[in-house]
N, C-alpha and C positions, 0 to 999 in steps of 0.2 A: 860201802863199796860193792859195786855190782859184780856178780860172779856168773860166769856163763854155767848153764846147766851142764852136768856130765851125762854122758850117755855112752853104751857100748855098742851103739849102732854104727854100721859103716855103709855108705852108698858109693856106688860107682856111676859117675856120670860119663856118658859116651858122646865124644864130640867129634865132628869131622875135622880132618886135618886142615882144611881151608873153609872160610865162609861159615862157620858156626854162627848162630845169632847170639851176639854177646849178652843181651839182657836175659835171654832164656837160660844162660849158663851161670852167669853172675848173681843174679836176683834169688833164684832158688837155692843156689849154694850159700849165699849169705844167711837166708832164713834158716836153713837145716844146720850150718855151723854155729849160728847164734843159740840154736836149740841143743848144742853140745854134741851134734852128729858129726861124725868124721866123714869127709867128703873126698873121694880119690877120683882122678880122671884118667880116662882111656881114650885113646885115639890111634889112628893108623900110623901116626908119625910121632917122634918124640916132642915135637913142638907144634902146636896147632895155632893157626891165626883166625881171629873173629871177623866177621863181615865188617864190624865196626872199629877194627884195629887192636882189639885184645889180643895178647899173646899168652898162651898156657903151655906149661910144661906137662906133658902127660906122666902121670906115675906109673902106668901100665900101658903097653901096646895092646890093641884091641885082640889080636891073636893069642895073647898070653893071658887074657882075662878069664877068670873062673867064677861063676855065679855063686859057688859054694863059699867064696870069701867074703860075701857082702849080704846085707839084710835087703838090699834094693839095688836095681839097676835102672838107670835113667837115661833115656835117648834125648839129646838136646838138638832143637831143630835149626833152621836157617837154610840158605840155598845150598850149602855143602852136605847137609844132611841126607840128601838125595842119594850120596853115595852108598848109604847103607840099605836102601830100599831093596836091592837084590843081593845083599851081602850075606853070604851063607853063615859066616861066623858071627854076624850080628843076630841073624835069625835064631841060631843055636843058642846064644846067649840069653835071648828073650824067651825062648822056650823053656830052657832050663830053669830060669828064674821062676816062671810061672808054675812049672811042674813041682818046684820045691816049695810052692806056697809062699813065696817071697814077694815083696812089693816090686811092680814093674811100672815105670813111668815113661811117658813120651810127651813131647810138648811141640805144637806147630806141625811142620811138615814130617817130623821125626816118627809122628804116629803111624805114617805110612810103612814104615820099617816094621813096627810090631804087628801091623794089619797083615803084612806079606810073610810074616813069621807064622802066621796062623793061629795067633793067640786071643784074637778078639771076637771068634765065632760067639754069637749070642750075648755078647757084652755091651754095654752102653759106653760110648766113647767120643771124644771131640777131638778137633785138629784145626789146623789152617785150611779154610774152604777149599782151598786148590786141591787137596789129597783126599777130600771127603768121599769121593767115588772109589778110592783105595780101601777105605774102612769098610764102606758098604760091600764092595767085592769080597772083602775078607770075612763077611758075616756080622760086622759090627753093627750095633743099633746106634746110628749117628745123632747126637743131640744138638750139635751147635752151640753148646753152652760155652762158657769161658773155661770152666774147669768141670771134668766129670770123673767121679771115682766110682767103680764098680767092683766091689770085692777089694782085691789087692791090686787093681790096674787103676792107675791115676793118668789122666791125659788133660791136656790144655791146649787152648786154640792159638796161642802166640804170645809175643813180648808184653803186651799189656796185661796179661794175666800171669806172667812169670813169678810175681811174689806170691799170689794166691796158690799157684801151682806148688810151690815150695812148702806153703802152709798145709796143703792138702797132703803132701808127701809125708810131711812130719807127722800128721795126724794118722795116716796110715801105718806109720812104723810104731805107734803106741801099743 
């Protein structure tokens, strides 16, 4: 009988209340949960709707999220993720995560949020090509790769890399 690995790790995935990119949320979440990692979800609304129809009940509202409660914080992309690019609460969460030496992740357009939070200066990172200029403006060394890990920061370019992003997050948490 196959048993899931057990872990005491907890990850907070931050999704927009409307139009998060479904595979960028569900694929890494499955990889992480299959590795025994507890995944909780934060959003600005109690229920979030994906661009492809997924509906997710948030475990915590973004305004109540505390990085101290998690081993990693991960921002999920999609058209709705632009709502966090200038969101002070999201920026503070990203900065606190990095300051505590924890894993910070972002996929696709969500990488713009962590760039604007000021945590990518001098770090290698990747993203959806449409926000690459934001990463560069934030001091990041844009790689254009599918997945990039630099220390405790893990970034990915989009839905096609979502599973590999989940695997990179799991590896960074070991």
